[in-house]
Structures are given as structure tokens and as C-alpha cells.
C-alpha positions in Angstrom: 33.0 31.9 -27.4 30.8 29.5 -29.3 32.7 26.6 -27.9 32.0 27.8 -24.4 28.2 28.2 -25.2 28.1 24.7 -26.7 29.9 23.3 -23.7 27.4 25.1 -21.4 24.5 23.7 -23.4 26.0 20.3 -23.3 26.4 20.4 -19.5 22.8 21.7 -19.1 21.4 18.9 -21.3 23.5 16.3 -19.4 22.3 17.6 -16.1 18.7 17.4 -17.2 19.1 13.9 -18.5 20.8 12.8 -15.3 18.0 14.3 -13.2 15.3 12.6 -15.4 17.1 9.3 -15.1 17.3 9.5 -11.3 13.6 10.4 -11.2 12.7 7.5 -13.4 14.8 5.1 -11.2 13.0 6.4 -8.1 9.6 5.8 -9.7 10.5 2.3 -10.7 11.8 1.5 -7.2 8.6 2.9 -5.6 6.2 1.2 -8.1 3.8 -1.2 -6.5 3.9 -4.8 -7.5 7.7 -5.2 -6.9 8.6 -8.2 -4.9 10.1 -6.1 -2.1 9.6 -2.4 -2.6 11.4 -0.1 -0.2 9.5 0.6 3.1 7.1 -2.4 2.7 7.9 -3.8 6.2 6.2 -2.1 9.1 8.6 -0.5 11.6 9.0 -2.3 14.9 6.6 -1.0 17.5 9.5 0.5 19.5 10.7 2.6 16.6 7.3 4.1 15.6 6.7 7.8 16.1 3.4 9.5 16.8 1.8 10.8 13.6 1.4 14.6 13.4 -2.1 15.9 14.1 -4.3 16.2 11.0 -4.8 19.9 10.7 -6.4 21.5 7.7 -9.7 22.8 6.3 -12.2 20.0 5.6 -12.6 19.2 1.9 -14.8 16.1 2.4 -16.6 15.8 5.8 -16.5 14.8 8.5 -13.6 16.6 10.2 -11.1 14.1 11.6 -8.5 14.2 14.4 -5.9 11.6 15.2 -7.7 10.7 18.4 -10.7 9.7 16.3 -8.5 7.2 14.4 -7.2 5.3 17.4 -8.4 1.7 18.0 -7.8 0.4 14.5 -5.3 1.0 11.7 -5.6 4.1 9.6 -4.2 5.2 6.3 -3.3 8.9 5.7 -3.0 9.4 1.9 -1.4 12.5 0.4 -2.6 13.3 -3.1 -3.3 16.1 -5.6 -5.6 16.5 -8.6 -2.6 17.4 -10.8 -0.7 14.2 -9.8 -1.0 11.6 -12.6 -0.1 8.6 -10.3 -2.7 9.8 -7.9 -5.4 9.4 -10.6 -4.2 5.8 -11.1 -4.5 5.1 -7.4 -7.8 6.9 -6.8 -10.2 4.1 -7.7 -8.3 1.7 -5.4 -8.7 4.2 -2.5 -12.4 4.5 -3.2 -12.8 0.7 -3.1 -10.7 0.5 0.1 -12.9 3.0 1.8 -16.0 1.1 0.8 -14.9 -2.4 1.6 -12.5 -1.9 4.5 -14.4 0.7 6.5 -14.9 -1.7 9.5 -11.2 -2.6 9.7 -9.4 0.6 8.9 -10.0 4.3 8.5 -8.8 6.2 5.4 -8.1 9.9 5.4 -7.1 11.9 2.4 -4.9 15.0 2.4 -5.1 17.2 -0.6 -1.6 18.7 -1.2 -1.0 22.1 -2.7 -4.0 22.0 -4.9 -6.8 24.5 -5.9 -9.9 23.7 -4.0 -12.1 23.6 -7.1 -9.8 21.1 -8.8 -9.6 19.0 -5.6 -13.4 18.9 -5.3 -13.7 17.9 -9.0 -11.2 15.0 -8.4 -13.1 13.8 -5.4 -16.4 13.8 -7.3 -14.9 12.1 -10.3 -13.6 9.2 -8.3 -16.6 9.0 -5.9 -14.6 9.5 -2.7 -16.7 9.7 0.4 -14.0 9.3 3.0 -12.7 12.3 5.0 -10.3 14.6 3.2 -8.6 17.7 4.4 -6.6 20.4 2.5 -2.9 21.2 2.9 -2.5 24.1 0.4 0.7 25.3 2.0 2.4 21.9 2.4 2.9 22.5 6.1 1.2 19.2 7.1 3.1 17.3 4.4 6.4 18.8 5.9 5.5 17.5 9.4 4.8 14.0 7.9 8.1 14.1 5.9 6.4 13.8 2.5 8.8 13.3 -0.4 6.5 12.6 -3.3 3.0 11.9 -4.4 1.1 9.9 -3.8 2.3 8.8 -0.4 0.3 6.8 2.1 1.2 6.7 5.8 0.1 3.6 7.7 -0.8 4.3 11.3 -1.2 1.6 13.9 -4.1 1.5 16.3 -2.3 3.9 18.6 -1.8 6.6 16.0 1.9 5.9 15.3 3.4 5.8 11.9 4.1 2.1 11.2 5.0 2.5 7.5 5.0 4.9 4.5 4.2 3.8 1.0 5.4 6.0 -1.9 3.8 5.7 -5.3 0.3 4.5 -6.3 -1.1 1.6 -4.3 -3.6 -1.0 -5.3 -6.6 -2.1 -3.2 -4.7 -5.4 -2.6 -1.5 -3.7 -1.4 -3.5 -1.5 1.0 -5.4 -4.5 2.5 -2.1 -6.3 2.9 -0.5 -3.5 4.8 -3.5 -3.1 7.1 -3.3 -6.8 7.9 0.4 -6.4 8.7 -0.2 -3.7 11.3 -3.5 -5.1 12.9 
């Protein structure tokens, strides 16, 4: 009986370690600054799909719709106040919104977060760009979100050209906008 319990504990610990290792490998692969991280090349124009409509309660005005974003590249960034990599990325998003406003639009999507926590996060990092809430994760599901933070790069016609998983820097965001302009 004890041997079976020890064996069961061993398997549980082994499974936990394997899961942690896979997660760590995924974070390393998605980390910015790699020479060629996955998904860094925009999809060919013919393979791009229309981005889902941005539906959700407004967290930071003004309200935004996809049609409002057409005519220049846009970034749709999924984040949450409880996400540590999102905190790392937040100052870069604030800078991007300030300095690239004429060339690209940035929209934030607060994912499965308490409204008070989300508003505190926005204030802490001085975000003034539009943000909507996705408390149920429904919008994230339509976009195909697999982790936070994730930034979807839309071309000037509102199609998803690229998705960037993991925290981005100001420089990496400027680079991706230049690639889809």
C-alpha cells in the first residue's frame, strides 16, 4: 500500500515538473529579444483573416470599433493586472501610444480581471489609449488567445497580420508596425 502511495506521489511530482518545464520552455521561446522568435514575420496578405470586432465595456475611453482602426496599422494587446509579464510590458505600451499615435493605433483588452484592479493598473502605468474589458474571455477566444500578454498586429484593412506572444518592447512594437505599413 505504501509503495503504491509513493509511486502515485512520484508520478504526480514528475507530471508537475514536466508541466513546469514545458511552460518554461514556452516562455523562453516567446521571449522578446530572440533573433527569430516564433510568429515574427507578418502573414502574407492573402492568408490574413479579418480581426474579430472589439466588443466589450469601455475601461479607458473612447469606445473603439474595428472600422475606426482602418487606414493604418493597429495593435490589439491582451493583458491583465495579475499578469507579471504584462507589468513588464506596460511602460513600453505607454511609450508606444505616446510616440507612435500618428502611425498606428493601440487598443488594450483587459482579460478576465476585476475592474478595480484593471483601473489601478491603467493609472499606475499612465495609459491613455483605449481599453476595453473582456471579463468572460469571450473576445480572447475569438482572437485565439493562448497566453498573456499577446499583441495582435492588424494591417490597415483590419486583418490580423501577426500575433506576438510575451512581453514586447517599444522597439519591437515599432519594428512590427514598420513591417505591416
